[in-house]
C-alpha positions as CSV (number, residue, x, y, z in Angstrom):
1,M,-0.3,0.0,0.2
2,V,2.9,2.5,1.2
3,K,4.2,2.1,-2.2
4,K,1.3,2.8,-4.2
5,I,1.0,5.8,-2.3
6,V,4.8,6.8,-3.1
7,V,4.4,5.9,-6.9
8,S,0.6,7.8,-7.3
9,L,2.4,10.8,-5.6
10,V,5.5,10.7,-7.6
11,A,3.6,10.5,-10.9
12,V,1.8,13.6,-10.0
13,L,5.2,15.2,-8.8
14,V,6.5,14.9,-12.5
15,L,3.2,15.6,-13.9
16,Q,3.4,18.9,-12.3
17,A,7.1,19.4,-13.3
18,V,6.8,18.5,-16.5
19,F,3.5,20.8,-17.0
20,E,5.3,24.0,-15.2
21,I,8.5,23.8,-17.2
22,C,6.2,23.3,-20.6
23,L,4.3,26.2,-19.9
24,V,6.7,28.5,-18.3
25,S,9.6,28.1,-21.1
26,A,7.0,28.3,-23.9
27,N,5.3,31.8,-22.7
28,Q,7.2,33.2,-20.3
29,L,9.6,35.5,-22.8
30,L,7.3,36.2,-25.6
31,V,9.1,38.0,-28.1
32,P,9.4,37.8,-31.9
33,R,11.5,35.2,-33.4
34,N,12.0,34.9,-37.0
35,M,8.5,36.5,-37.4
36,P,7.5,37.2,-41.2
37,F,7.8,40.6,-41.9
38,G,7.2,42.7,-45.1
39,V,9.7,45.5,-46.5
40,T,9.0,47.6,-49.6
41,G,11.3,50.9,-51.0
42,P,15.1,51.2,-50.7
43,P,16.9,50.0,-47.7
44,S,16.2,51.8,-44.5
45,P,18.6,52.0,-41.5
46,V,15.3,51.7,-39.1
47,V,14.6,48.0,-40.4
48,A,18.4,47.0,-40.5
49,A,18.3,48.1,-36.3
50,V,15.1,46.5,-35.8
51,A,15.3,43.1,-38.1
52,P,18.5,41.5,-36.2
53,A,15.6,41.4,-32.9
54,G,13.9,38.6,-34.5
55,L,12.3,39.5,-37.8
56,D,12.2,37.2,-41.1
57,L,12.2,40.0,-43.9
58,T,10.3,39.5,-47.4
59,S,10.6,42.0,-49.9
60,Y,7.4,43.6,-51.9
61,Q,7.0,45.6,-55.2
62,D,5.1,48.3,-53.4
63,E,3.1,49.5,-50.6
64,A,-0.1,47.8,-51.9
65,A,1.7,44.6,-52.2
66,A,2.9,44.5,-49.1
67,T,-0.5,45.9,-47.4
68,T,-2.3,42.9,-48.9
69,A,0.1,40.5,-47.5
70,V,-0.6,41.5,-43.8
71,E,-4.1,41.9,-44.6
72,K,-4.0,37.9,-45.8
73,G,-2.5,37.1,-42.6
74,E,0.7,36.3,-44.5
75,Q,2.8,38.8,-42.8
76,Y,2.6,40.1,-39.0
77,G,3.3,43.9,-40.6
78,A,5.3,45.6,-43.0
79,Y,7.6,48.6,-43.1
80,I,7.3,51.0,-46.0
81,T,10.3,53.1,-47.0
82,G,9.0,56.8,-48.5
83,K,11.4,59.5,-49.3
84,S,10.4,61.7,-46.6
85,G,8.5,59.6,-44.3
86,D,7.6,55.8,-43.8
87,T,4.7,54.1,-43.0
88,L,4.5,50.8,-40.2
89,I,1.6,48.5,-40.9
90,V,0.5,46.5,-38.0
91,A,-2.3,43.7,-37.8
92,P,-3.5,42.9,-34.4
93,A,-5.7,40.2,-35.3
94,K,-2.3,38.2,-36.4
95,S,-1.3,39.1,-32.8
96,F,-2.1,41.6,-30.4
97,F,1.3,41.0,-28.5
98,G,3.5,40.8,-31.6
99,S,2.0,44.1,-33.2
100,I,2.5,45.7,-29.8
101,D,6.3,44.8,-29.7
102,I,6.8,46.0,-33.6
103,K,5.2,49.1,-33.1
104,A,7.3,49.6,-30.2
105,A,10.6,48.7,-31.9
106,F,10.2,50.3,-34.8
107,L,8.8,54.0,-33.5
108,D,12.2,53.8,-31.1
109,A,14.5,53.1,-33.7
110,A,13.0,55.9,-35.9
111,H,13.0,58.2,-33.3
112,K,16.5,57.4,-32.6
113,M,17.4,58.5,-35.9
114,G,14.7,61.3,-36.7
115,R,13.1,59.2,-39.2
116,P,9.2,60.4,-39.4
117,V,7.0,57.2,-39.2
118,T,3.0,56.9,-39.8
119,V,1.4,53.7,-38.0
120,K,-1.3,51.8,-40.5
121,T,-3.3,49.3,-38.7
122,V,-5.0,46.9,-41.0
123,K,-7.3,44.0,-39.6
124,P,-7.8,45.7,-36.3
125,L,-9.3,43.7,-33.5
126,P,-13.1,43.9,-32.6
127,S,-14.7,45.2,-29.1
128,S,-15.3,41.7,-28.6
129,D,-11.9,40.6,-28.7
130,P,-9.6,43.6,-27.9
131,I,-6.7,41.4,-27.0
132,G,-6.8,38.6,-29.6
133,A,-7.9,36.0,-26.5
134,V,-10.7,34.6,-28.2
135,T,-8.4,32.0,-30.7
136,G,-7.2,30.8,-27.5
137,L,-10.0,30.6,-26.0
138,L,-12.1,28.8,-28.4
139,L,-9.3,26.3,-28.1
140,V,-10.1,25.3,-24.4
141,P,-13.6,23.9,-25.1
142,L,-12.9,22.0,-28.3
143,L,-9.6,20.5,-26.6
144,I,-11.2,19.8,-23.2
145,G,-14.4,18.2,-24.8
146,G,-12.5,15.8,-27.3
147,L,-10.3,14.4,-24.5
148,L,-12.9,14.3,-22.1
149,A,-15.3,12.3,-25.0
150,A,-12.3,9.9,-25.5
151,V,-11.9,9.3,-21.6
152,F,-15.7,9.2,-20.7
153,V,-16.5,6.8,-23.4
154,F,-13.4,4.6,-22.6
155,K,-14.6,4.2,-19.2
156,A,-18.2,3.8,-20.0
157,A,-17.4,0.9,-22.3
158,R,-15.4,-0.4,-19.7
159,G,-12.2,-0.1,-21.1
160,K,-13.2,-1.3,-25.0
161,A,-11.4,1.6,-26.4
162,A,-11.0,0.1,-29.6
163,A,-14.9,-1.0,-30.4
164,P,-16.1,-0.7,-33.8
165,W,-18.6,1.9,-33.1
166,R,-16.2,3.8,-31.1
167,V,-15.2,6.0,-34.4
168,A,-19.2,6.8,-35.0
169,I,-19.7,7.6,-31.8
170,L,-17.0,10.0,-31.0
171,V,-17.3,12.0,-34.5
172,G,-21.0,12.3,-33.7
173,Y,-20.3,13.5,-30.6
174,S,-17.7,15.8,-31.7
175,L,-20.1,17.5,-34.1
176,V,-22.3,17.9,-31.1
177,G,-19.6,19.4,-28.7
178,A,-18.9,22.0,-32.1
179,L,-22.2,23.3,-32.2
180,L,-22.6,24.0,-28.3
181,T,-19.2,25.7,-28.8
182,D,-20.1,28.0,-31.3
183,L,-23.7,28.6,-30.0
184,I,-22.5,29.7,-26.8
185,C,-19.4,31.5,-27.8
186,G,-20.7,33.4,-31.2
187,P,-24.8,34.1,-30.4
188,G,-25.0,33.3,-26.9
189,I,-21.7,35.4,-25.4
190,G,-21.0,37.6,-28.6
191,A,-17.3,36.9,-28.6
192,Y,-17.3,37.3,-32.6
193,S,-19.4,38.0,-35.2
194,S,-22.6,35.9,-35.9
195,S,-21.3,35.9,-39.7
196,R,-18.4,33.7,-38.3
197,F,-20.8,31.2,-37.0
198,W,-21.1,28.6,-40.0
199,P,-17.9,29.0,-41.4
200,L,-16.2,28.0,-37.8
201,L,-18.7,25.3,-37.2
202,P,-16.7,22.4,-39.6
203,C,-13.7,23.9,-37.9
204,F,-14.8,23.2,-34.9
205,W,-16.1,19.7,-35.6
206,L,-12.5,18.8,-37.2
207,I,-10.4,20.1,-34.5
208,T,-12.8,18.1,-31.7
209,S,-12.8,14.9,-34.1
210,A,-9.0,15.2,-34.5
211,V,-8.4,15.3,-30.6
212,T,-11.0,12.7,-29.7
213,L,-9.9,10.4,-32.2
214,T,-6.1,11.0,-31.4
215,A,-6.8,10.1,-27.7
216,A,-9.1,7.0,-28.3
217,A,-6.3,5.5,-30.5
218,I,-3.8,5.7,-27.8
219,Q,-6.2,4.5,-25.5
220,A,-6.7,1.6,-27.9
221,V,-3.0,1.0,-28.0
222,A,-1.9,1.8,-24.4
223,G,-4.9,1.1,-22.6
224,K,-5.1,2.8,-19.1
225,A,-1.9,4.3,-19.7
226,G,-3.2,6.1,-23.0
227,T,-4.9,9.0,-20.8
228,V,-1.6,9.8,-19.3
229,I,-0.1,9.8,-23.0
230,V,-3.0,11.8,-24.2
231,L,-2.7,14.4,-21.4
232,I,1.3,14.9,-22.1
233,L,1.3,15.0,-25.7
234,L,-2.0,16.9,-26.5
235,V,-2.6,19.0,-22.9
236,V,1.2,19.7,-21.8
237,V,3.0,19.9,-24.7
238,G,0.3,20.5,-27.3
239,L,-1.0,24.1,-25.1
240,A,2.5,24.8,-24.4
241,S,3.2,25.0,-28.1
242,S,0.0,26.3,-29.2
243,G,1.0,30.0,-29.6
244,G,-2.6,31.6,-28.8
245,F,-0.9,35.0,-28.7
246,G,1.1,34.1,-32.0
247,A,3.1,31.4,-33.2
248,Y,6.2,33.7,-33.7
249,L,6.5,35.0,-30.5
250,L,7.0,31.3,-28.9
251,P,10.8,29.8,-28.5
252,V,12.1,28.5,-31.9
253,Y,11.8,24.8,-30.9
254,W,8.0,25.0,-29.1
255,R,6.8,26.5,-32.6
256,N,8.5,23.7,-34.0
257,I,7.0,21.1,-32.1
258,G,3.6,22.8,-32.5
259,T,3.5,22.5,-36.1
260,L,3.3,18.9,-36.0
261,L,0.4,18.8,-33.0
262,P,-3.1,19.7,-33.1
263,P,-3.6,22.4,-31.1
264,Q,-1.2,25.3,-33.0
265,N,-2.7,24.2,-36.3
266,A,-6.3,24.4,-34.5
267,I,-5.0,28.2,-33.4
268,D,-4.1,28.8,-37.4
269,L,-7.5,27.7,-38.6
270,I,-9.6,29.4,-36.3
271,N,-7.8,32.9,-36.5
272,S,-7.5,32.5,-40.4
273,V,-11.3,31.7,-40.4
274,L,-12.3,34.4,-37.9
275,Y,-10.3,37.3,-38.9
276,F,-8.2,36.6,-42.3
277,G,-11.3,35.2,-44.6
278,A,-10.0,31.5,-44.2
279,N,-6.4,32.3,-46.1
280,D,-3.9,30.0,-45.9
281,I,-5.6,27.3,-44.2
282,T,-4.1,24.3,-46.3
283,T,-1.4,23.4,-43.8
284,P,-3.6,23.4,-40.6
285,L,-6.3,21.4,-42.2
286,I,-4.0,18.6,-43.5
287,V,-2.4,18.1,-40.3
288,L,-5.8,17.9,-38.4
289,F,-7.2,15.7,-41.0
290,L,-4.2,13.6,-40.8
291,W,-4.6,13.2,-36.9
292,A,-8.2,12.4,-37.4
293,L,-7.6,9.6,-40.1
294,A,-4.9,8.1,-38.2
295,G,-6.8,8.0,-34.7
296,A,-9.8,6.8,-36.8
297,A,-7.4,4.1,-38.3
298,V,-5.8,2.7,-35.2
299,I,-9.4,2.2,-33.8
300,G,-10.7,0.7,-36.8
301,Y,-8.1,-1.9,-37.2
302,L,-8.1,-2.9,-33.8
303,G,-11.7,-3.0,-33.5
304,R,-11.9,-5.8,-36.2
305,I,-9.4,-7.9,-35.2
306,R,-10.1,-8.0,-31.5
307,P,-13.4,-8.6,-31.5
308,A,-12.5,-11.3,-34.0
309,R,-10.2,-12.9,-31.5
310,A,-12.6,-12.8,-28.9
311,A,-15.5,-14.4,-30.8
312,A,-13.0,-17.0,-31.7
313,A,-12.2,-17.7,-28.0
314,A,-15.7,-17.4,-27.1
315,A,-16.5,-20.1,-29.8
316,H,-14.2,-23.0,-28.5
317,A,-14.9,-22.1,-24.9
318,P,-17.3,-24.5,-22.9
319,A,-21.2,-23.8,-23.0
320,D,-21.7,-21.1,-19.7
321,T,-24.8,-19.7,-17.6
322,P,-27.1,-17.8,-20.5
323,R,-26.8,-14.6,-20.7
324,N,-29.0,-11.4,-22.2
325,P,-27.0,-9.8,-24.7
326,S,-29.9,-7.3,-25.2
327,A,-29.9,-6.0,-21.6
328,G,-26.1,-6.0,-21.6
329,R,-26.1,-3.5,-24.7
330,R,-28.9,-1.4,-23.3
331,R,-26.7,-1.0,-20.0
332,G,-23.4,-0.3,-22.6
333,V,-25.7,2.3,-24.8
334,N,-27.0,4.3,-21.5
335,A,-23.8,4.3,-19.9
336,I,-22.1,5.9,-22.7
337,L,-25.2,8.0,-23.4
338,V,-25.0,9.0,-19.6
339,A,-21.1,9.6,-20.3
340,L,-21.1,12.0,-23.3
341,G,-23.9,14.0,-21.8
342,I,-21.2,14.9,-18.6
343,C,-19.0,15.3,-21.2
344,A,-21.4,18.1,-23.1
345,V,-22.0,19.8,-19.7
346,M,-18.4,19.9,-19.0
347,Q,-17.7,21.4,-22.6
348,C,-20.6,24.0,-22.1
349,L,-19.1,25.1,-19.2
350,F,-15.4,25.5,-20.3
351,A,-16.8,27.8,-23.3
352,A,-19.4,29.7,-21.4
353,N,-17.3,30.3,-18.4
354,Y,-13.6,31.0,-19.7
355,T,-15.1,33.1,-22.9
356,S,-17.4,35.1,-20.9
357,A,-14.7,35.9,-18.3
358,Q,-12.0,36.5,-20.7
359,H,-12.6,37.7,-24.2
360,A,-13.8,41.7,-23.7
361,P,-11.3,42.7,-20.7
362,K,-12.4,46.2,-19.8
363,A,-11.8,48.1,-16.5
364,V,-14.2,48.4,-14.0
365,D,-13.3,50.9,-11.2
366,L,-9.3,50.6,-11.3
367,P,-7.6,51.9,-8.9
368,F,-6.2,54.9,-9.5
369,G,-4.0,57.6,-7.8
370,V,-4.4,61.4,-8.3
371,T,-2.1,64.3,-7.2
372,G,-3.2,67.8,-8.3
373,S,-6.0,68.6,-10.4
374,S,-6.4,68.5,-14.1
375,P,-8.9,68.7,-17.0
376,V,-7.3,65.4,-18.3
377,L,-8.5,63.2,-15.4
378,A,-12.3,64.0,-16.2
379,A,-11.8,63.9,-19.8
380,A,-10.1,60.2,-19.6
381,R,-12.8,59.2,-17.4
382,K,-15.1,58.9,-20.2
383,D,-12.9,56.3,-21.7
384,I,-11.7,53.8,-19.1
385,S,-13.6,53.4,-15.7
386,L,-11.8,54.4,-12.6
387,K,-11.7,54.5,-8.8
388,V,-9.8,57.8,-7.9
389,T,-7.8,58.7,-4.7
390,Q,-6.6,61.8,-4.2
391,Y,-2.7,62.4,-2.7
392,P,-0.8,65.0,-1.6
393,D,2.2,64.9,-3.7
394,E,4.2,62.4,-6.4
395,A,5.8,60.6,-3.3
396,A,2.2,59.6,-2.0
397,V,1.0,58.2,-5.3
398,K,4.3,56.2,-5.5
399,G,4.0,55.0,-2.1
400,A,0.1,53.6,-3.2
401,I,1.8,52.1,-6.0
402,D,4.3,50.6,-3.3
403,K,1.9,48.8,-1.6
404,A,-0.7,47.7,-4.7
405,K,-3.4,50.2,-3.6
406,I,-3.1,51.5,-7.3
407,W,-2.8,50.5,-10.2
408,G,-1.6,53.8,-11.9
409,G,-1.6,57.4,-11.1
410,L,-1.4,61.0,-12.2
411,V,0.6,64.1,-11.2
412,A,-0.9,67.2,-12.8
413,S,1.3,70.3,-12.1
414,G,-0.3,73.1,-14.3
415,T,-0.7,72.4,-17.9
416,S,1.8,69.4,-17.4
417,N,0.5,65.7,-16.7
418,T,2.4,62.9,-15.9
419,L,1.0,59.7,-16.4
420,L,2.5,56.4,-14.1
421,V,1.9,53.5,-15.2
422,V,3.0,49.9,-13.6
423,P,3.6,47.7,-16.1
424,S,4.3,44.9,-12.8
425,I,0.9,45.0,-11.7
426,S,-0.5,44.1,-15.1
427,D,0.5,43.1,-18.2
428,Y,-2.8,45.3,-20.3
429,A,-3.7,48.0,-17.7
430,A,-0.9,50.0,-18.9
431,L,-2.2,50.3,-22.3
432,P,-5.9,51.3,-22.0
433,L,-4.9,54.0,-19.3
434,T,-2.2,55.6,-21.7
435,E,-4.8,55.1,-24.7
436,A,-7.2,57.0,-22.6
437,F,-5.3,59.7,-21.2
438,E,-3.6,60.4,-24.2
439,K,-6.7,60.6,-26.3
440,A,-8.0,63.1,-23.0
441,A,-4.4,65.4,-23.1
442,K,-4.9,66.0,-27.0
443,G,-8.7,67.0,-26.5
444,T,-8.1,69.1,-23.9
445,G,-4.8,70.8,-25.0
446,Q,-2.9,69.5,-21.8
447,Q,1.1,68.5,-22.1
448,F,1.3,64.6,-21.3
449,T,4.2,62.1,-20.5
450,V,3.7,58.3,-19.6
451,K,6.1,56.9,-17.2
452,A,6.8,53.6,-16.2
453,Y,6.9,52.9,-12.1
454,M,7.5,49.8,-10.6
455,P,8.4,48.8,-7.0
456,V,10.4,45.8,-8.1
457,P,11.6,45.5,-11.5
458,L,10.1,42.7,-13.6
459,A,12.6,40.2,-14.1
460,P,14.7,40.0,-17.4
461,K,12.8,36.6,-18.2
462,D,9.5,37.8,-17.4
463,P,9.5,41.2,-19.0
464,I,5.3,41.3,-19.1
465,G,4.7,39.7,-15.9
466,L,3.4,36.5,-17.4
467,V,4.8,34.2,-14.9
468,P,2.8,34.3,-11.7
469,G,0.0,33.4,-14.1
470,I,1.6,30.6,-15.6
471,M,2.7,29.1,-12.5
472,L,-1.0,29.2,-10.9
473,A,-2.4,26.5,-13.2
474,P,-0.2,23.6,-12.4
475,L,-0.4,24.4,-9.0
476,L,-4.0,23.9,-8.7
477,I,-3.9,20.8,-10.8
478,G,-1.2,19.2,-8.4
479,G,-3.4,19.8,-5.8
480,Y,-6.6,18.2,-6.7
481,M,-4.6,15.2,-8.7
482,S,-2.8,14.7,-5.7
483,S,-5.8,13.6,-3.4
484,T,-7.4,12.0,-6.9
485,L,-4.4,9.3,-7.7
486,L,-4.1,8.8,-3.6
487,I,-7.8,7.5,-3.9
488,A,-6.6,5.5,-7.1
489,A,-3.8,3.9,-4.9
490,T,-5.6,3.2,-1.6
491,G,-9.0,2.6,-3.4
492,K,-10.8,4.4,-0.8
493,A,-11.2,8.2,0.1
494,A,-10.3,8.0,3.7
495,G,-7.3,6.9,5.6
496,R,-6.1,8.0,9.2
497,W,-2.9,9.8,7.7
498,R,-4.5,11.3,4.6
499,A,-4.5,14.9,5.4
500,A,-0.7,14.7,6.8
501,T,0.4,12.9,3.4
502,L,-1.5,15.6,1.3
503,L,0.3,17.8,3.5
504,G,3.9,16.3,3.1
505,F,3.3,16.2,-0.9
506,G,2.2,19.7,-0.9
507,I,5.9,20.8,0.8
508,V,7.8,18.8,-1.6
509,A,5.7,19.7,-4.8
510,G,5.7,23.5,-3.6
511,L,9.9,23.4,-3.3
512,V,10.1,21.4,-6.7
513,V,8.0,24.3,-8.7
514,D,9.8,26.6,-7.3
515,L,13.0,25.1,-8.0
516,I,11.8,25.0,-11.6
517,V,10.5,28.8,-11.9
518,C,13.0,30.3,-9.9
519,L,16.1,28.8,-10.3
520,W,16.4,26.8,-13.3
521,L,13.9,29.3,-15.7
522,E,14.8,32.2,-14.0
523,G,11.1,33.6,-14.1
524,F,11.3,35.5,-11.1
525,S,14.3,36.7,-8.7
526,S,16.2,34.4,-6.6
527,H,15.7,36.9,-3.1
528,K,12.2,35.7,-3.2
529,F,12.7,31.9,-3.7
530,W,12.4,31.1,0.3
531,I,9.5,33.0,0.4
532,V,7.9,31.9,-2.6
533,W,8.0,27.9,-1.5
534,P,5.8,28.2,1.5
535,I,3.3,30.4,-0.9
536,C,3.2,27.5,-3.6
537,S,2.7,24.7,-1.0
538,L,-0.3,26.4,0.7
539,I,-1.7,26.3,-2.7
540,I,-1.4,22.7,-3.4
541,T,-2.3,21.6,0.0
542,A,-5.4,24.1,0.6
543,V,-6.9,22.8,-3.2
544,A,-5.5,19.3,-2.0
545,F,-7.5,18.9,1.4
546,F,-11.0,20.8,-0.8
547,A,-10.9,18.0,-3.1
548,A,-10.2,15.2,-0.4
549,I,-13.1,16.4,1.8
550,L,-15.5,16.6,-1.3
551,Q,-14.2,13.1,-2.3
552,K,-14.8,11.9,1.0
553,L,-18.3,13.1,1.2
554,I,-19.9,12.3,-2.1
555,G,-17.1,9.7,-3.4
556,A,-15.5,9.7,-7.2
557,A,-17.9,12.5,-7.7
558,G,-16.0,15.0,-5.7
559,T,-13.2,15.1,-8.4
560,L,-15.6,16.2,-10.7
561,L,-17.2,18.9,-8.3
562,T,-13.5,20.0,-7.3
563,V,-13.1,20.9,-11.2
564,I,-15.9,22.8,-11.5
565,V,-15.2,24.7,-8.7
566,I,-11.6,25.3,-8.8
567,I,-11.0,25.2,-12.7
568,L,-13.9,26.3,-14.2
569,F,-15.1,28.6,-11.6
570,G,-12.2,29.5,-9.6
571,N,-9.7,29.7,-12.7
572,P,-11.5,32.3,-14.8
573,S,-12.7,34.5,-11.7
574,S,-8.4,34.9,-10.4
575,G,-8.0,37.6,-13.4
576,G,-4.4,36.5,-13.8
577,S,-1.9,38.7,-15.3
578,T,-4.4,40.8,-16.3
579,G,-5.7,41.7,-12.9
580,Y,-9.3,41.2,-11.6
581,P,-10.5,44.9,-12.5
582,F,-10.8,43.8,-15.6
583,L,-13.2,40.8,-15.5
584,P,-17.4,41.2,-15.9
585,T,-18.9,41.7,-12.5
586,F,-19.8,38.2,-11.7
587,W,-16.2,37.0,-12.2
588,R,-15.2,39.8,-9.9
589,D,-17.5,39.3,-7.3
590,I,-16.8,35.6,-6.5
591,G,-13.2,35.6,-7.1
592,P,-12.2,36.7,-3.4
593,F,-14.0,33.6,-2.2
594,L,-12.3,31.2,-4.0
595,P,-8.3,29.9,-3.8
596,P,-6.9,30.8,-7.5
597,R,-7.9,34.4,-7.1
598,N,-6.1,34.6,-3.6
599,G,-3.7,32.2,-4.8
600,Y,-2.5,34.4,-7.9
601,V,-2.7,38.0,-5.6
602,L,-0.4,36.3,-3.0
603,L,2.4,35.0,-5.7
604,H,2.2,38.0,-7.9
605,N,2.1,40.5,-5.0
606,T,5.0,38.9,-2.9
607,I,7.0,38.6,-5.8
608,Y,6.4,41.9,-7.2
609,F,5.4,44.2,-4.7
610,N,7.1,42.8,-1.5
611,G,4.2,41.2,-0.2
612,H,2.2,44.1,0.0
613,G,-1.7,43.9,-0.7
614,T,-1.6,40.2,0.3
615,T,-3.5,40.1,3.6
616,Q,-7.0,39.3,2.5
617,A,-5.5,36.5,-0.1
618,L,-3.3,35.0,2.7
619,T,-6.4,35.0,5.0
620,V,-8.6,33.0,2.7
621,L,-5.8,30.5,1.9
622,L,-5.1,29.8,5.6
623,L,-9.0,29.3,6.0
624,Y,-9.1,26.6,3.4
625,F,-5.8,25.3,4.6
626,G,-6.7,25.1,8.3
627,I,-10.4,24.1,8.3
628,G,-9.9,21.8,5.3
629,A,-7.2,20.2,7.7
630,V,-9.8,20.0,10.4
631,I,-12.7,18.6,8.7
632,L,-10.8,16.0,7.1
633,G,-8.9,15.0,9.7
634,L,-11.9,14.5,11.7
635,L,-14.0,12.6,8.6
636,D,-10.8,10.1,8.3
637,W,-10.7,9.5,11.9
638,F,-14.2,9.2,12.8
639,R,-16.4,8.2,9.5
640,S,-15.9,4.5,8.6
641,E,-16.1,4.2,4.9
642,A,-16.2,0.9,2.6
643,P,-13.7,1.0,0.1
644,M,-14.4,2.3,-3.4
645,P,-14.6,0.4,-6.4
646,T,-11.4,0.5,-8.1
647,D,-12.3,1.3,-11.7
648,V,-14.3,4.7,-10.1
649,T,-11.3,5.7,-8.4
650,E,-9.0,5.3,-11.9
651,G,-12.2,7.0,-13.9
652,A,-11.6,9.9,-11.5
653,A,-8.3,10.1,-11.8
654,M,-8.2,9.9,-15.6
655,T,-10.8,12.7,-15.7
656,S,-9.0,15.0,-13.3
657,A,-6.0,14.7,-15.7
658,A,-8.0,15.4,-18.6
659,A,-10.1,18.4,-17.5
660,G,-7.0,20.3,-15.6
661,G,-4.7,21.0,-18.7
662,L,-5.4,24.8,-19.3
663,P,-3.3,27.3,-20.9
């Protein structure tokens, strides 16, 4: 028993570590790398200065040709060298963060050389998708729905992953899941134009089919271990290499890996159909069809051979007690229908929750400090919602920023206005603040400058403050998977030392994550190493206790409920690196009561604000930890329990694994 427990928890630890390595290394430093970029006109010193930073240049005959290439999504941008001035073309729909990087690099180089530049935006993002997040958000329910369909049907069919009817069932479910996702995210939430509903539907169907047939084929070959293989291949590696904000912002090796896997090709397909008239979709279509056809071929091949062998063996076996095959078939069909019904509900929740929470970030009562008086503030508040606090001077404003009380500030003196932005508090807040105040300053005739201020500088390998948010998902997953696989190892949801075992796992897992992200990947300063370790351990253990209590009270369904509470409601309400003030009201209001928001705030503010603004977050997590430990201890010591069936605990473990891999 002890050996099984150790093996199970080590498996979770390894999976969590691999997940952390993949997600952080792929996304911590999003900068152009061999990014396709068009140029036209005579050689430009501006282009010569910027291109070595990560652009792959293609020359065009004239501005019209270069513009057309950008409009088709073939290039991320273009630079047109003129006689008296130049033109920079950017396409936010191709990559929002890529366009920001390109614009900043070229304008900086042109300014240093005294070269006038006009910025021309083609393919702007709609108000329903202002930062280009919808493409990645659409991938989540399609990927998770496909994985869960394969896993749930596998369990409902009692491990007969290669049954002849499996391809038809999974392809049929894929159509249903695609339709539900399209209805929810399009007409339901309005994340994209209704004119894209029908063009996206076959894309969604193909993506889900490719994922679910691949997963089912691997299960057919590898059995129960197939789910772990699928989890690593399509979720851990696949999502890390998907390039949701632009494949050419990824490290080269991650981009190259992604070209072979369904997630990156799904992103390319969806983005092209959404914003570029389905131009240049041949490659993603071929890759996705190959995965789908290969999966169907494997399932079909094994589905013919294995039943034939079983039938031959049965024909030579001695007669046994008569059985009722029609009753068995009915039970099997009912089990599969129930499994697919649960899968559909989960896919709908992933589509509705993540898309509604994150597709259109807009500040509501953004904490903001002001010193002095200026007409710029009133004008800016017409475009951005601010919760304004007055301070006596600039030092007081900076002091409030140091304590994470405000997300920016305005220092006004006469006709001079200085906007203080805080890049370390949000990867996005500085942009709408700058745009609103810049527009207001022009409208009121005031002088205006922007300055970045940070109490703790962003780490060189975390230049936009993404690492704390990226760290969070593997911590949450490690927490509930440790409890779930502990059930699989022991066959029951109780045990006298269950709480102590989970606490020990949390301490070790927190250390491993800290070592990986801090010392190996250099995602934050090594000065924060010792304080981040207990925070990581607290998050893991609090979630593990929460899952263990639910599993004790309602059995294997407790894992599903944990996924719903922590992943489907907690994670979208965390705010992540964008920040909770940009969440819709519902998500902003429930976040303070759940571990993900509090875990993120505690991690982020400890790393970049010296622990200021963490009192509430620390208190909530300690309550989850302390109350959870007491309840779990009482349940384990005083509530007797019959062992849980092995297939139930294993099914819960595989379900948690498939549902947990989020970007």
